[in-house]
C-alpha positions as CSV (number, residue, x, y, z in Angstrom):
1,X,-5.0,0.4,323.3
2,X,-3.4,3.5,321.7
3,X,-1.0,3.4,318.7
4,X,1.6,6.1,318.0
5,X,0.7,8.4,315.3
6,X,3.0,9.2,312.3
7,X,4.6,12.7,312.9
8,X,3.8,13.5,309.2
9,X,0.0,13.3,309.8
10,X,0.2,16.1,312.0
11,X,3.1,18.0,310.3
12,X,2.6,17.2,306.6
13,X,5.6,18.1,304.3
14,X,5.2,21.5,302.8
15,X,6.7,23.0,299.5
16,X,9.1,24.9,301.7
17,X,10.3,21.6,303.3
18,X,10.9,20.1,299.9
19,X,12.6,23.3,298.4
20,X,15.0,23.4,301.7
21,X,15.7,19.9,301.3
22,X,16.7,20.3,297.6
23,X,18.8,23.5,298.3
24,X,20.6,21.7,301.1
25,X,21.1,18.4,299.3
26,X,22.8,19.5,295.9
27,X,23.6,15.9,295.0
28,X,20.0,14.6,295.0
29,X,19.9,15.3,291.0
30,X,23.2,13.4,290.6
31,X,21.4,10.4,292.4
32,X,18.1,10.7,290.6
33,X,19.3,12.2,287.1
34,X,16.2,10.7,285.4
35,X,14.1,13.2,287.1
36,X,15.6,16.1,285.2
37,X,14.1,14.8,282.1
38,X,10.9,13.5,283.5
39,X,9.8,16.5,285.5
40,X,7.5,18.5,283.1
41,X,7.0,22.1,283.4
42,X,4.9,24.6,281.2
43,X,7.0,27.1,279.5
44,X,5.6,30.6,279.6
45,X,6.8,31.3,276.2
46,X,5.3,28.5,274.2
47,X,3.1,27.2,276.8
48,X,4.1,23.7,275.9
49,X,5.4,21.0,278.4
50,X,9.3,21.2,278.5
51,X,11.7,19.4,280.8
52,X,13.1,20.7,283.9
53,X,16.6,21.2,282.0
54,X,15.0,23.0,279.3
55,X,13.1,25.3,281.5
56,X,16.4,26.1,283.3
57,X,17.9,27.1,280.3
58,X,15.0,29.4,279.3
59,X,15.6,31.1,282.7
60,X,19.2,31.4,282.0
61,X,18.7,33.0,278.6
62,X,16.1,35.3,280.1
63,X,18.7,36.4,282.8
64,X,21.2,37.0,280.2
65,X,18.8,38.9,278.2
66,X,18.1,41.1,281.0
67,X,21.7,41.9,281.6
68,X,22.4,42.7,278.0
69,X,19.7,45.3,278.2
70,X,20.9,46.6,281.6
71,X,24.6,46.7,279.7
72,X,23.1,48.5,276.7
73,X,21.4,51.2,278.8
74,X,24.4,51.7,280.8
75,X,26.5,52.4,277.4
76,X,23.8,54.7,276.1
77,X,23.9,56.7,279.5
78,X,27.5,56.8,279.0
79,X,27.4,58.1,275.5
80,X,24.7,60.6,276.5
81,X,26.9,62.0,279.2
82,X,29.9,62.3,277.0
83,X,27.8,64.3,274.5
84,X,26.4,66.5,277.3
85,X,29.7,67.1,278.7
86,X,31.2,68.1,275.3
87,X,28.3,70.5,275.1
88,X,28.9,72.0,278.5
89,X,32.6,72.7,277.6
90,X,31.7,74.3,274.2
91,X,29.2,76.6,276.0
92,X,31.9,77.3,278.6
93,X,34.4,78.1,276.1
94,X,31.9,80.5,274.4
95,X,31.6,82.3,277.8
96,X,35.3,82.7,278.1
97,X,35.4,84.1,274.5
98,X,33.0,86.8,275.1
99,X,34.5,90.3,275.3
100,X,31.5,92.5,275.6
101,X,30.3,92.4,279.3
102,X,27.1,94.1,278.3
103,X,26.2,91.5,275.8
104,X,27.2,88.6,278.0
105,X,23.8,87.7,279.4
106,X,22.1,87.4,276.1
107,X,24.9,85.7,274.5
108,X,24.8,83.2,277.3
109,X,21.1,82.5,276.9
110,X,21.4,82.2,273.3
111,X,24.2,79.7,273.7
112,X,22.3,77.8,275.9
113,X,19.3,77.5,273.6
114,X,21.5,76.4,270.6
115,X,23.8,74.0,272.4
116,X,21.1,72.4,274.5
117,X,18.0,72.7,272.2
118,X,16.1,74.4,274.9
119,X,13.2,76.5,273.4
120,X,13.3,79.4,275.7
121,X,16.0,80.7,277.9
122,X,15.9,84.0,280.1
123,X,18.0,85.2,283.3
124,X,18.1,88.1,285.6
125,X,20.9,89.4,287.7
126,X,20.4,91.8,290.6
127,X,22.8,93.9,292.9
128,X,24.8,94.8,289.6
129,X,27.2,97.6,289.2
130,X,25.6,101.0,288.5
131,X,26.5,100.9,285.0
132,X,24.2,98.0,284.1
133,X,21.4,98.8,286.5
134,X,19.3,99.9,283.7
135,X,19.6,97.0,281.5
136,X,16.7,94.6,281.0
137,X,18.6,91.7,282.4
138,X,18.8,93.6,285.7
139,X,15.2,94.7,286.1
140,X,11.7,93.4,286.9
141,X,12.7,91.1,289.8
142,X,10.6,91.3,293.0
143,X,12.0,90.7,296.4
144,X,10.1,87.5,296.7
145,X,11.8,86.1,293.5
146,X,15.1,87.2,295.1
147,X,14.5,85.2,298.2
148,X,13.1,82.3,296.3
149,X,16.2,82.1,294.3
150,X,18.5,82.1,297.4
151,X,16.4,79.3,298.9
152,X,17.3,76.9,296.0
153,X,20.4,75.1,296.8
154,X,20.0,72.9,293.5
155,X,18.1,73.5,290.4
156,X,14.4,73.3,290.5
157,X,12.9,71.1,287.7
158,X,9.1,70.5,287.1
159,X,5.8,72.0,285.8
160,X,5.1,75.4,285.4
161,X,2.8,76.4,288.2
162,X,3.1,80.3,287.9
163,X,6.6,81.2,288.9
164,X,7.3,84.9,288.6
165,X,10.6,83.8,286.7
166,X,8.5,82.5,283.9
167,X,7.4,86.0,283.1
168,X,11.0,86.7,282.2
169,X,10.6,84.6,279.0
170,X,9.7,85.9,275.5
171,X,6.8,83.5,275.5
172,X,5.8,82.7,279.1
173,X,2.4,81.0,278.0
174,X,4.4,78.4,276.1
175,X,6.3,77.3,279.1
176,X,4.8,73.9,280.2
177,X,8.0,72.5,282.1
178,X,10.7,74.7,283.5
179,X,14.3,74.6,285.1
180,X,15.1,77.3,287.6
181,X,18.9,77.5,288.4
182,X,20.1,79.9,291.1
183,X,23.3,82.0,290.5
184,X,25.4,82.5,293.3
185,X,29.1,83.0,294.1
186,X,30.8,79.7,294.7
187,X,29.0,76.3,294.7
188,X,25.4,76.2,293.7
189,X,24.5,74.6,297.2
190,X,26.6,77.1,299.0
191,X,25.3,79.4,301.7
192,X,25.8,82.7,299.9
193,X,22.6,84.5,298.6
194,X,21.9,84.3,295.1
195,X,22.4,87.2,292.8
196,X,20.6,86.0,289.9
197,X,18.5,83.2,288.2
198,X,18.4,81.4,285.1
199,X,15.3,80.1,283.5
200,X,15.0,77.3,280.9
201,X,11.6,76.4,279.6
202,X,9.9,74.0,277.1
203,X,6.5,73.4,275.8
204,X,7.0,69.7,276.5
205,X,5.9,68.7,279.9
206,X,8.3,65.9,280.1
207,X,11.3,68.1,279.2
208,X,12.2,69.1,282.9
209,X,10.7,66.8,285.4
210,X,11.0,66.7,289.2
211,X,12.8,63.2,288.8
212,X,15.4,64.2,286.5
213,X,19.0,64.5,287.3
214,X,20.3,68.0,287.9
215,X,24.1,67.7,288.0
216,X,24.7,69.2,284.6
217,X,22.2,72.1,285.4
218,X,24.2,72.8,288.4
219,X,27.5,72.9,286.6
220,X,25.8,75.2,284.0
221,X,24.6,77.4,287.0
222,X,28.0,77.4,288.5
223,X,29.8,78.4,285.2
224,X,27.1,81.1,284.4
225,X,27.4,82.7,287.8
226,X,31.3,82.8,287.5
227,X,31.1,84.4,284.2
228,X,28.5,87.1,285.5
229,X,30.4,88.2,288.4
230,X,31.8,90.8,286.1
231,X,28.7,92.5,286.0
232,X,28.7,93.2,289.9
């Protein structure tokens, strides 16, 4: 004679079954309220046994703390962006006030260094008007450097790996990280060939990194290109 076997012997209840049951039966703890106080869990903070209610309260406090950190980070980023926008506006204002076209490239680099605390700044411009062809800012650029500048559709940021543009700096050996900003007519991501390039450098390897945002550098490049068109 055979006897029917219990289904649970072949299909034992799993933790997922229990979790699904509790999720789909929200009134379970209303019918068994004593379990909320009876179930004991280990707190990850004090390593002591706490009730289910107390552990739930700890988890809520942790979530609130994480949200607070995110909000503070958003506030800091917003404040930093406002300060950076103000610096860009002051720098752009200085470009508009410049009356000496011949001095504009050096004034532009000096203002960037001062406003944004960049240790070294340099630029080169090519295809300039004959009156400016003999100036230092219009000399010493190879065809390869021009092609490279035109290939950039956004600022390049990263470690100095021997770019020709680094040689334009006053102290090229001190350039650990750099930003290379193409100068072209119109948007920085446009199709027109570059007519110059701006170089920002720092001895800090983390100042200009490949993962940093380049929106403000792009705006600086577009403003610089617009101001430097008077050299062409």
